[in-house]
C-alpha positions as CSV (number, residue, x, y, z in Angstrom):
1,M,163.6,177.0,66.8
2,L,166.1,175.7,69.3
3,N,163.4,174.0,71.3
4,R,162.8,171.8,68.2
5,I,166.3,170.3,68.4
6,R,166.2,167.1,70.4
7,I,169.2,165.5,72.0
8,V,168.8,161.7,72.3
9,L,171.2,159.7,74.6
10,V,171.0,155.9,74.0
11,Q,171.8,153.6,76.9
12,T,174.0,156.0,78.8
13,Y,176.1,154.0,81.3
14,H,177.4,156.7,83.6
15,P,174.5,158.9,85.1
16,G,177.0,161.8,85.5
17,N,177.3,162.0,81.7
18,I,173.5,162.6,81.5
19,G,173.8,165.5,83.9
20,A,176.9,167.0,82.2
21,S,175.1,166.7,78.8
22,A,172.1,168.5,80.2
23,R,174.3,171.3,81.4
24,A,176.0,171.5,77.9
25,M,172.6,171.7,76.3
26,K,171.2,174.4,78.6
27,T,174.3,176.7,78.1
28,M,173.4,176.7,74.4
29,G,169.6,177.1,74.7
30,L,168.6,173.5,74.0
31,S,165.9,171.9,76.2
32,D,164.6,168.8,74.6
33,L,166.4,165.8,76.1
34,V,165.3,162.1,75.6
35,L,167.0,159.2,77.3
36,V,166.7,155.7,75.7
37,A,167.0,152.9,78.3
38,P,169.6,154.6,80.6
39,R,171.4,152.2,82.9
40,Q,170.6,154.3,86.0
41,F,168.3,157.4,86.1
42,P,167.3,159.4,88.1
43,D,170.6,159.5,90.0
44,E,172.3,161.9,92.4
45,E,175.4,162.0,90.2
46,A,173.3,163.2,87.2
47,T,171.8,165.9,89.4
48,R,175.1,167.0,90.7
49,L,176.8,167.3,87.3
50,A,173.8,169.1,85.8
51,A,174.5,172.0,88.1
52,G,171.9,174.6,87.2
53,A,170.3,172.5,84.4
54,T,168.4,170.1,86.7
55,D,165.2,171.4,85.0
56,L,166.2,169.6,81.9
57,L,166.5,166.4,83.9
58,D,163.1,166.9,85.5
59,D,161.5,167.5,82.1
60,C,163.4,164.8,80.1
61,R,161.6,161.8,78.6
62,V,162.8,158.3,79.3
63,V,161.8,155.7,76.7
64,D,162.6,152.1,76.0
65,S,163.6,152.2,72.4
66,L,165.1,154.6,69.8
67,S,162.1,154.5,67.6
68,E,160.0,155.9,70.5
69,A,162.4,158.8,70.8
70,I,162.5,159.8,67.1
71,G,159.2,158.8,65.5
72,D,157.9,162.4,65.2
73,C,161.2,163.8,63.8
74,V,161.7,165.0,60.3
75,Q,165.5,164.4,60.4
76,V,167.6,162.1,62.7
77,I,171.3,162.5,62.8
78,G,173.4,159.8,64.4
79,A,176.7,160.9,65.9
80,S,179.3,158.3,65.1
81,A,183.1,158.2,65.3
82,R,183.3,155.8,62.4
83,L,181.7,155.5,59.0
84,R,179.7,152.4,58.3
85,S,180.1,150.0,55.4
86,L,176.8,151.3,54.0
87,P,177.0,155.0,54.9
88,L,174.1,157.3,55.1
89,P,174.6,160.9,54.0
90,C,177.2,162.2,56.4
91,Y,178.1,165.6,57.8
92,H,181.8,165.8,58.4
93,A,181.5,169.1,60.2
94,P,179.0,170.1,62.9
95,N,178.6,173.6,61.5
96,R,177.4,172.3,58.2
97,M,175.0,170.0,60.0
98,A,173.7,172.9,62.0
99,A,173.1,175.0,58.8
100,E,171.2,172.2,57.0
101,L,169.1,171.1,60.0
102,W,167.9,174.6,60.5
103,Q,166.1,174.4,57.2
104,R,164.2,171.4,58.5
105,L,163.0,172.8,61.8
106,P,160.0,174.7,60.4
107,E,158.6,171.3,59.5
108,G,159.1,169.5,62.8
109,P,161.7,168.3,65.4
110,V,165.2,167.2,64.5
111,A,166.9,164.6,66.6
112,I,170.7,164.3,67.2
113,V,171.4,160.8,68.6
114,F,174.4,159.9,70.7
115,G,175.3,156.3,71.6
116,R,176.9,154.5,74.5
117,E,180.1,155.7,76.0
118,R,182.2,152.7,75.1
119,Y,181.0,151.8,71.6
120,G,178.5,154.4,70.4
121,L,175.5,153.4,68.3
122,T,175.0,150.0,66.8
123,N,174.5,149.5,63.0
124,E,170.8,148.8,63.6
125,E,170.4,152.1,65.4
126,I,172.3,154.0,62.7
127,S,169.9,152.4,60.2
128,H,167.0,154.3,61.8
129,C,168.8,157.6,61.3
130,T,168.6,159.7,58.1
131,H,172.1,161.1,58.4
132,Q,175.4,160.6,60.2
133,L,177.6,163.1,61.9
134,N,181.3,162.8,62.3
135,I,183.0,165.3,64.5
136,P,186.6,165.9,63.3
137,A,189.3,165.6,65.9
138,N,193.0,164.8,66.3
139,P,193.5,161.6,64.2
140,D,196.1,160.4,66.8
141,Y,193.6,160.8,69.7
142,G,190.1,161.6,68.4
143,V,188.4,160.5,71.6
144,L,185.5,162.8,72.7
145,N,183.6,161.9,75.7
146,L,179.8,162.1,75.6
147,P,179.3,165.5,77.2
148,Q,182.0,167.0,75.0
149,A,180.4,165.8,71.9
150,V,177.0,167.1,73.0
151,Q,178.6,170.5,73.8
152,I,180.1,170.8,70.4
153,V,176.8,170.0,68.7
154,A,174.9,172.3,71.0
155,Y,177.3,175.2,70.4
156,E,177.0,174.9,66.6
157,T,173.2,174.8,66.7
158,F,173.2,177.9,69.0
159,R,175.7,179.7,66.8
160,Q,173.5,179.0,63.8
161,S,170.5,180.4,65.6
162,R,172.4,183.7,66.1
163,T,173.2,184.3,62.5
164,E,171.1,186.6,60.3
165,E,171.2,184.0,57.5
166,A,169.5,181.4,59.7
167,A,166.8,183.8,60.6
168,Q,166.1,184.7,57.0
169,H,166.7,181.3,55.3
170,P,163.4,179.9,53.9
171,P,162.5,176.2,54.1
172,R,163.7,174.0,51.2
173,A,161.3,174.1,48.3
174,N,160.6,170.4,48.2
175,G,159.4,170.2,51.9
176,P,157.6,169.4,54.0
177,Y,159.6,166.4,55.0
178,P,158.1,163.1,56.3
179,T,158.6,162.1,59.9
180,V,160.7,159.0,60.7
181,E,157.5,157.2,61.5
182,Q,156.1,157.9,58.1
183,L,159.4,156.7,56.5
184,E,159.2,153.5,58.5
185,Y,155.6,152.9,57.2
186,F,157.0,153.4,53.7
187,Y,159.9,150.9,54.3
188,D,157.5,148.3,55.7
189,H,155.3,148.8,52.6
190,L,158.3,148.5,50.3
191,H,159.4,145.3,52.1
192,R,155.9,143.7,51.6
193,A,155.8,144.7,47.9
194,L,159.4,143.4,47.2
195,D,158.8,140.2,49.1
196,S,155.5,139.5,47.4
197,A,157.2,140.0,44.0
198,G,159.8,137.5,44.9
199,F,162.6,140.1,44.7
200,L,164.1,139.4,48.2
201,T,165.7,136.1,47.4
202,Q,169.3,136.8,48.4
203,P,169.5,138.0,52.1
204,H,173.3,138.4,51.9
205,A,172.9,141.1,49.3
206,K,171.5,143.6,51.9
207,T,169.1,144.9,49.3
208,E,166.8,146.6,51.7
209,A,169.7,148.3,53.5
210,H,170.9,149.6,50.2
211,L,167.4,150.9,49.3
212,R,167.2,152.6,52.7
213,A,170.5,154.4,52.1
214,L,169.2,155.4,48.6
215,F,166.1,157.0,49.9
216,A,168.0,158.7,52.8
217,R,170.2,160.3,50.2
218,A,167.2,161.3,48.1
219,E,165.4,162.9,51.0
220,P,161.9,162.6,49.6
221,S,159.2,165.1,50.6
222,R,155.9,163.9,52.1
223,K,154.3,164.4,48.7
224,E,157.0,162.3,47.0
225,L,156.7,159.6,49.6
226,S,153.0,159.5,49.0
227,I,153.6,159.1,45.3
228,L,156.1,156.2,46.0
229,R,153.5,154.5,48.1
230,G,150.9,154.9,45.4
231,V,153.3,153.2,43.0
232,L,153.7,150.3,45.4
233,N,149.9,150.1,45.7
234,A,149.5,150.0,41.9
235,L,152.2,147.3,41.6
236,E,150.6,145.2,44.3
237,S,147.2,145.4,42.7
238,R,148.6,143.9,39.5
239,N,150.4,141.1,41.4
240,P,148.4,137.9,41.0
241,S,149.6,136.7,44.4
242,E,147.8,139.6,46.2
């Protein structure tokens, strides 16, 4: 299952951090690396710091946007040093994250997303995630560099893969889970239905952001998402403006 865990690095500034992150991944059995608009790649510094993990650099995908990197995933976890004003479900310990994501892997890939070295992920990028991850550290100096954060996450997923419980744990009963792409289709449909009904009249209320957070916490299955879209279709068919 480790090959279904995807590490996504967003707009990495220093190419050496890409190489060091690839090395951190390979030591723990991870191989799926996606780079979103890196400043400079390929690069000799990335190759040098990857050491024996240059195969991950050779095989990695480079894409232009986060949505391209995560569209086929059934769970997307954004690593963030701070909690947002509208928090998604958050893992406050990497080991708990690893235990729960393992239940998703039978259904499809899971992405763990890391942002820029200086300021991490934007609020817009976090909004495309289903969960957040906060790695606990010294409150007086909780500064992890990018390869360190990747190493911690990779270690916890590898440790989970080695446990008997992980090998025997069945998928959650309400699966399979939708991909992020399927969730985005649902959110687009929800926007159209709410807009048509005249519900989105106060942009400052962040209504859609609150609804995204609500559905992220609810974690609907593909069947449940299909039912929700059926409800929206039924409501739209009764709307005289349609």
